C-alpha positions, 0 to 999 in steps of 0.5 A, spaced: 531 420 248 531 413 251 525 409 255 530 408 261 529 412 267 532 419 269 536 418 275 535 425 277 527 424 278 527 417 281 521 417 286 522 421 292 526 426 289 524 433 291 526 437 284 524 437 277 526 441 271 523 447 269 523 445 262 519 438 264 514 442 268 512 446 261 512 440 257 507 437 263 503 443 263 502 443 255 500 436 256 495 438 261 492 443 257 489 438 252 483 437 256 481 444 257 483 446 250 479 440 247 473 441 251 472 449 251 475 451 244 469 449 240 464 451 246 462 458 243 460 454 236 454 450 240 448 454 238 451 455 231 452 447 230 445 446 233 442 449 227 445 445 222 440 440 219 438 434 223 442 436 229 439 439 236 442 442 242 442 435 245 446 432 240 451 437 240 452 436 248 453 429 246 459 430 243 461 433 249 459 427 253 462 422 249 469 426 249 468 426 257 467 419 257 473 417 253 477 422 258 475 419 264 476 412 261 482 413 258 485 416 265 483 410 269 486 405 264 492 409 262 494 411 269 493 404 272 497 401 266 503 406 267 504 403 274 506 397 270 509 400 264 512 406 266 510 413 264 513 415 257 510 410 252 503 411 254 504 419 253 507 419 247 502 414 244 496 417 247 498 424 244 499 421 237 492 418 237 489 424 240 492 428 234 489 423 229 482 423 232 482 431 232 483 430 224 477 426 224 473 431 228 475 436 223 472 431 217 466 428 221 460 429 216 455 428 221 454 429 229 454 421 230 461 421 227 463 427 231 461 424 237 465 418 236 471 421 234 470 426 240 470 419 244 477 417 241 480 424 242 478 424 250 480 417 250 487 418 248 488 425 250 487 422 257 494 420 257 497 427 258 492 429 263 493 423 268 500 422 267 503 429 268 500 428 275 503 421 276 510 424 274 510 430 279 508 425 284 514 421 282 519 426 282 516 431 288 514 431 295 510 435 300 510 443 299 513 442 292 508 437 290 502 441 292 505 447 288 507 443 282 500 440 282 497 447 283 501 449 277 497 444 273 491 446 275 493 454 273 494 451 266 488 448 266 485 454 268 489 459 263 487 454 257 479 456 258 481 463 258 484 463 251 480 457 248 473 460 248 476 467 245 481 463 240 475 458 238 470 464 238 475 468 233 476 462 229 469 460 228 467 467 226 472 467 221 473 460 218 467 456 221 467 451 227 471 445 223 477 449 223 477 449 231 479 441 230 484 443 225 488 448 230 487 442 236 490 437 231 496 442 230 497 443 238 496 436 239 502 435 234 506 440 238 505 437 245 507 430 242 514 433 240 515 436 246 513 430 250 518 426 245 524 431 246 523 432 254 519 427 257 524 422 260 521 415 264 520 417 271 518 410 274 524 406 274 523 398 273 524 397 280 518 401 282 513 398 277 507 394 279 509 386 277 504 381 276 499 384 270 492 384 272 492 382 279 497 387 281 493 393 277 487 390 281 491 390 288 493 397 287 486 399 285 484 396 292 489 399 296 487 406 294 480 405 294 480 402 301 484 408 303 478 412 307 483 419 306 484 418 299 477 417 297 475 423 301 479 427 297 478 424 291 470 425 292 471 432 294 475 434 288 471 430 283 464 433 286 467 440 286 469 439 279 462 436 277 459 443 280 464 447 275 462 443 269 455 444 270 456 451 269 461 450 263 457 445 259 450 450 260 454 457 260 453 457 252 446 456 252 444 460 259 449 466 257 447 467 250 440 464 249 437 465 256 441 472 258 441 474 251 448 476 250 452 475 244 457 470 242 463 475 243 460 477 250 459 470 252 467 468 250 468 475 254 464 472 260 467 465 260 474 468 260 473 473 266 470 467 270 476 463 268 481 469 270 478 469 277 479 462 278 486 463 275 488 468 280 485 464 286 489 458 284 495 462 283 494 464 291 493 457 293 500 455 290 503 461 293 500 459 300 502 451 299 507 450 305 504 456 309 497 455 310 494 448 312 491 445 305 485 443 309 483 450 311 484 452 304 479 447 301 474 449 307 474 456 305 473 454 298 468 450 299 464 454 303 464 460 299 462 456 293 456 453 296 454 460 298 455 463 291 451 457 288 445 457 293 445 465 291 445 463 284 439 458 284 435 463 288 437 469 283 435 464 277 428 462 280 427 469 281 428 471 273 436 471 272 437 478 273 444 479 269 448 483 273 447 479 279 448 472 276 454 474 272 457 476 279 455 470 282 458 466 277 465 469 279 464 468 286 462 461 285 468 459 280 473 463 283 474 459 290 474 452 287 482 454 286 483 453 293 480 446 292 482 443 286 490 443 287 490 442 294 485 436 294 489 433 288 496 433 292 493 430 298 489 425 294 496 423 291 500 423 297 495 418 300 496 414 294 503 413 295 507 408 291 500 407 287 500 414 284 498 412 277 492 409 279 491 414 284 491 419 279 487 415 274 481 414 279 481 422 280 481 423 272 476 417 271 471 419 276 472 427 275 470 426 267 465 421 268 461 425 273 462 431 268 459 427 262 453 425 266 452 432 268 453 435 261 446 432 258 442 433 265 443 441 265 440 441 258 434 437 260 429 442 260 431 445 254 436 451 252 432 457 255 432 455 262 438 456 267 434 452 273 437 445 271 444 448 271 443 451 278 441 445 281 446 441 279 451 446 281 448 446 288 447 439 289 455 437 287 458 442 291 454 440 297 456 433 296 463 435 295 463 439 302 460 432 305 465 428 302 471 433 305 467 433 312 466 426 313 471 421 310 478 424 311 481 423 318 484 430 320 489 427 324 492 423 318 493 429 314 501 430 315 501 435 310 500 441 314 504 448 313 508 447 319 510 440 317 512 442 310 516 448 313 521 444 317 522 439 311 529 441 309 529 437 303 523 441 300 526 445 294 523 449 288 523 447 281 530 448 278 530 451 271 534 446 266 
């Protein structure tokens, strides 16, 4: 396939091939797979010589830092160079970094390899969103962004179960060999099916000055920033749970590794179902209404969880509150993403870059904080969840101007050009 733009997917087009959607979904799956697949091994890895729980969580932090920085750099770069080449190079490097993780002799080298893995794997995550923004508008864009969110939830459902089985039978290093093979498949899929969606005429000119100008444009857009912060703080709350859950569920609540993977996957299944509902409702229910509902329910659940934890971590109540907190975020992520990128307009790559950058930088910051009091308490996790959701609600309630949101259901339903994805 050539790097010349595919004229069927020029900016403003309303259709996108089904097979391309599948490839973009696979590329999006890199982040959750490489994040969650080795989580069940945390307690085992921390028992190795000269290794602590904090050191193991550092490997998650360095990965997230790389993932955030990679999205910031590659998203802005793609506005000037196009989408296809960064995806191909990033996928290939991510595969090599996964091999380095599998061979790492100590936690320091593992942390460094994880940083490179995140930095390169960011290409698929940030550019999948940008490609959709290049090729779709309105309700179609919201549905497709929702699909990517669903994929990023399906992957965590499968990842801990698969990772737990691999770890139990052949050890934690084999997880990274599996990730290397999966990344190779993603690279081959991108090589075969991803064509350039940003034509030369639409690319940013002027080098670094143009990149800075694009960043200034999106970051001075109050509505974009509001949806950006809503998405990122909501994700931070979710990641407080993700990064602490192996220790909270296994060490604090006394459950087994297999029980942890089941609980984690069931909670991910809840957010999958609600994300699917959000995708169906796109174009029928105003996006802001769905975001408001999701934030409200998650805030109430996180407050209840903090109260439960302070009273002694009752198992049944805590597990129910985990699901009640996580599920409604499915109403937030896809809709906030669609609104943010709609506001970014011609700077979709840069807009997607800041979404991914702040999303994972905040996640990297919260990851060590939730373990700051050790492996035997859930209080830091619960506090981080509450504070993050409160910040997301404040950003959503204060920054975006309600009258500036043109993507209400009534507007979308009147758009005759809006079409569903077409199979190839």
